[in-house]
N, C-alpha and C positions, 0 to 999 in steps of 0.2 A: 355625296363624296365626302363630305366633312364627317358625317357619322361613321363612314368606312375608315377613314383616317384614324378617328378617335378610337374605334374599336380595335384596330390594328395596333395602335399605340399602347393601349391598355393591355393587351394580349401579350405585346412584347416585353412590358414592364413586369407583367404578372410572370412570364417566364424566367425573367432575370431575377426575380425576387426567390421563386421557387429554387433556382440553380443556386443561388447565393445561400440560402438555408440549407440545402442539401450539403453544399461543399463545406460549411461551417460545422455540421453535424458529423460528417465524415472525420473531419480533423480533429474535433473534440471527442469523438469515439476512441480514435486511438490514443488520445491523451488519457481520457479514462481507463482505457486497458491498460496502459502502462501504469496508472496510478493503483490498480487493482494488483497488479504484479508486484508493485512494491509493498503493498499491504501484505499480501501472501508470503513475500520473501521474508518480509520482518517478522511475521507470525511463524514462519517455519524455522527461522533462527532462534527464536524464543523458545519454541516448542523442543527443538534439539537441545538447546542448553538446558531447559528445565528437566530433560530426561536423562541426564548424567547422574550416576548413582554412586555414592560414596557408601562404601561398606565400613560400618563402624563395630568392629568386633569387641564384645564385652568379656571380661574375666569370667571363667567358669565358676568362681567361687562368689560372684555377685549376687546379692540378693534381689528378688524381685521387685521390691521398693525401690531399691536403689536404680535399677534399670529403668523403671518407671519415672523416676524422678529426672534421669539423664534424657528420657524421650520428651519430657515436658520442657525441659531447658531447652532442648533442641527445637521444638515447635515454636518457642518464643523468641529464638534467635533472628535477628535481622536479616541474616544470609539465607536462612532456611525457608524453603516453600512447604515441604511435608516430610515427615519421616514415617517407616513403617518397621515394626517390630518382627524380626524373623527369627523363629525357634529353630533348634538343632533339627528337629524333624522336618519342617518346612524346608530349611536350607538343604537337606538330603533329597527330599523329593525334587527340588528343582535342580540340583545337580545329576540325579538320576535320569530327569528328562533330557538334559543336555548331551550327557555319555550314552544314553540308550541302554544302561546296564545296571544292575542292582549292586553297587559297590559296597554297600554296608553289609549286604548277605556275604559278599566275597571276603571283606576284612573281618567280619564278625563283630564289629561295633562300629559307631557314628563317630568320626573324627571331627567333625564340624563344631563350630562355636556358634552361640547364639550371636544375634547382630542387629543393627539397626540400618536400614536403607535410607540414606537421606538424599533428598533432591534439593539442590540449591534453586534459589531465584536466578532468572536470567542473565542480571546484571552483575551477579557474583560468581558465574560459571567461568571462571578463569584460573590459571594456576596460581597467580599472585594472591587472590582472595581464597582460594582453596587451601594454599599453604599457611596463611594466616590462620583460617578456620581450624585447620588440623593441629596447628601448633597449641591452640586454645582448648580443643578436645583432648589432646593428650596429656593434659595436666590434671585431667580427672582419673583418679586411681582405677576406677573399673573399667577404663577403656584400655584394651590390650593392643589393638592395631587398627589402623585406618588404611583401607586400600581404594585405589581408583586409578583409572588408565591416564596417566599425566600425558603421555605422547599423543594421545587421542584428543585431549582437551586442547592442547597446543594447536595441532592441526586443524581441529574443527573451528577454532577461534580465528586462525590464519585465514582458512578457507572463506568463512562467512564474511569476514572483513574485506576480503579482495572482492567476493561475489557482490556485496553491498556498494562497494566503490564504483564499481563496472556499472551497475544499474542505475546509480544515480548520475553517473556522468553521462550514460546513454538518454536520462531523463531530462537532463539539463538542455542537452543537443536537442532533442526532439521537441521540448517546448519552444526553443527559439525557432525550429523550422515550423511548427505549427501556427506561431504568431505571424511568421512571414506568409504561410500560406492563406492563412484568414484575411489578413491585411491585402494581398494581391487580389482575392476573391472579391472583397468590397471595394477596392479601387476600381476594379473592371466594372462592377454594377453601378457605382457612382459615375464613371466615365461615359455610361451610356445616357446619364441625366445631365452632362454638362451643358447643353443649351437650354435647357429648363432653368438650371441654376443662375447662368448668365442673364437670361432673359429677365428673371426676377430682380437681378441686381440693376439691370438697365431701367426698370420701371420704377425704382427707387426704393425696394425692399431693403431692409437693413440686413447685416450679415447674420445676426443672431435670429432673426425672422426666418431666414432662408435655412439657416443650420438645424433649427430645432425640429422640424417634421422629419428631416434625414437621419438624425441622431436618435430620435425616437424610433423610428424604423429599424435603425441599426441594432438598438438595444433589444427590440421586438425579435429581429431575426436571430440574435445570439441567444436569447432566452429559448426560442423555439428550437433552434439547432442544438442546444444543450439538453433540452427535454427529449427530443428525439434520440440523441445520442445516449441517454440514461436509460431510457426504455430498452435499448439495444443491449446495453451493458447489463441490465436486470434479466434479461432473456438469456445472455451468454452466462450469468452466474447460476441460473436456473438449470441450464443444459449441463454446465460443468459439475454442479451437484448431482445430477441425476446419473450422469456418466461415471463420476468419480466420488462417491459418497465420503471417502476418506477425507475429502477437502474440508469438511464441517469443522474438524478440529483446527483449523487454521483460520477460520473466518470470525470477524468481528464486525458486526452490523453498524456500530457506532463510527468504525473506521470507513466502512463503506459509505455511509451517510456523509462522512466529511469529504471524502473522495468526489461524491456526486455535488456536494455545494462547491467544491473547487472548479468543477467542471461548469457549473451554471456561473460562477463567478468570472472564471476565465472567457466564457462565450459573451456575456455582458460587457465586460471590461473592453477586451480585444476589439470587438464589434463597434462599440460606441466610440472608441478612442480611434480605429481605424475610418470610421465615418467622419468623424470630425477632421481628421487630417486630410482625407480626400476632398472633401466639401471645401475646405480651407484653401486648397491647391487651386480648385477652379474658381474660387471667388477672387484669387489674386492674379489669375491669368487673364492676358490679354485675348480680345475676341479672335484675332487672327491665328493664336496658338491653338484654339478649340478645334480648329481643321487639320492639325496634323496629327 
């Protein structure tokens, strides 16, 4: 009879622990997914900003050596990510593609000028920095004109800032909710062990002696739940890459690693702390309150 009770109790405890790990892993999975969304959103913002092009038109009388020197100066400028020299012929071909007809043949000559397509670093892709950069370039005598879509830059930065703020607010709320869910899951698991905790206390075990195995189990469950969540996240990333290959330009594996470390850290920290708080609650409780 005692063996049956012990076996039944062991099965019940195992079931509780499995459900606890599953609950933790599901919550951490959602935290990890939100982290990956934040990473992709940040990289998308950077990608969009770094693909804004400034067309720097050079004077037709400029020598090749002067143009090459200008390009070299641009490449070394702290604002610039890269620059590309576009000849009159290349500019004509690009415009012909956009228009769908041969305007050079129609006009009888090529009216376009040689230019440098300049791409700025993401942190400088706003109208304030661009205006400063433009003023510096126009001091060069071979620079005839600089064109870019000012309204588009303004609108892009405004929209990206708003989207980032919304995602961060949502992330903060979700983290708070996640902490609450994991805490409640662990409190319920410890609640089922309340009589064991009180029995150990009654036979003279110290509080630290009682807490230690529960906290170790809590940390282990948090780590296990985090690892399960990470495995699912990696599977999700693989599926996303297979379905949408274009996502590869937005991916940074160092940032993904940071997200995974945060998931593991949150799993261990929240589980360990929640276990410590729950065990302390029952250590302070009176015997009569355990039956409520």
